[in-house]
N, C-alpha and C positions, 0 to 999 in steps of 0.2 A: 473415509471422506472421499467423495468423488471430485468432480471438477468445480471450478469457481461457480459455474451456473447452478450446479446441484446445491452448493452451500447457500448461495443467495436465494434460491427458491424457498428455503426454510425460514427466511427472515420476514420481519414486518416490512410492508411496502416502502416506508420512508428509509429504513435502514438499507434495504436492498438497493434502492435508487442511489443513495449516497455512496455505498461501496462499489456499485457498478460504475459510478462516475470515476472513482479512483482507478479502476481497471481500464476504463476507456481512455483516460488520460495517459496511463502507462503504455497502452497499446499504440497510441499516437506516436509516442517517442520510440517505442521498440515493437513494431508491428509483427516481427517474427517470434515474439515471446509466446510460450506455450503454457496452457493451463496445467496445473498440477498441485502438489502439496509440498510443503517444506516445513520442517519442524512441527508437523501435525496440523498445519493451517493451510487454507487455500492460498495459492500463490501463483504468480507468473514466474516462469522459469526460462532461462536462456541457456541453451546447450547443456541442459541438465543441472544448471546451477541456479539457486534462488535469486530472483531479481527483486520482487516486492510481494509482500503478503498482506492479507486483509483479515479482519475479524470483527465480530460484533459481540459486545458484552451488554449487560443489563442497562448500564448508564452511559456507555460511550461506544464509539467505533474506533478502530485502530488501523493504522497502516504501519507495516514493518519493512523497513528497507534492508533488514538483515545486516546492519552495519552501524555500530555506534559512531563511527567517523562521519557517516552521512547525516545522522541525526544532529551531531555537533555542528556540521557545516551549514545546516539550515535553521538552527535554533534561533538565531537572531531574527529570522523572518516569521517566527511562530510565537511571538510574544503572547502570553495568555493561554497558550495550549499546554496540555500536560505532556511532558516528554520524559522518557526514561532512556536507559542505555541503548535500546534498539527499537523503541516504540514511539509513535506519535499518536496521541489520543485526540479525538475530535468528536463533534456531535453533528446531527442532522442539521441543526440550526446554525452551526458554525463549522463549516467544512474547511479543509485545508485548501488554500487558494491554488488554482490550476498552475500558476507559474511556479509555485513551490513544489507541487507534485511533479511537474516536469523536471525541475532541478534535482529532486530526489532520485528520480529514475535515471537521469543523465549521469549523476554522480555515481550511482550504483553500477551503471553500465561501464563507466570508466574503471571502477574497481575490478570489474570482471575482465578487464583488458580489451574492451571493445570501444 
């Protein structure tokens, strides 16, 4: 798998747009983040460490903060979303709110010591 752009190019337009928005919000918080992969998925990385990953599945989209603690910290802001240990699932019709995405990235950034 190549860059985030390569991954997004293979998706349906609505999926591509929704996941690109996640990346755009993350880049607003951490403009120096670099595209790459982590745990086999497209991700933004900071100093070689995973910051946030994205993926599309048949029935949902996912954002991966690579941290169960981050998911736990924002869980109360994501009522009705499907959450698991390190994953937040959403849909094109019900995206993760920008303020929550910003908080996810900020919390992950703090975990990385920045």
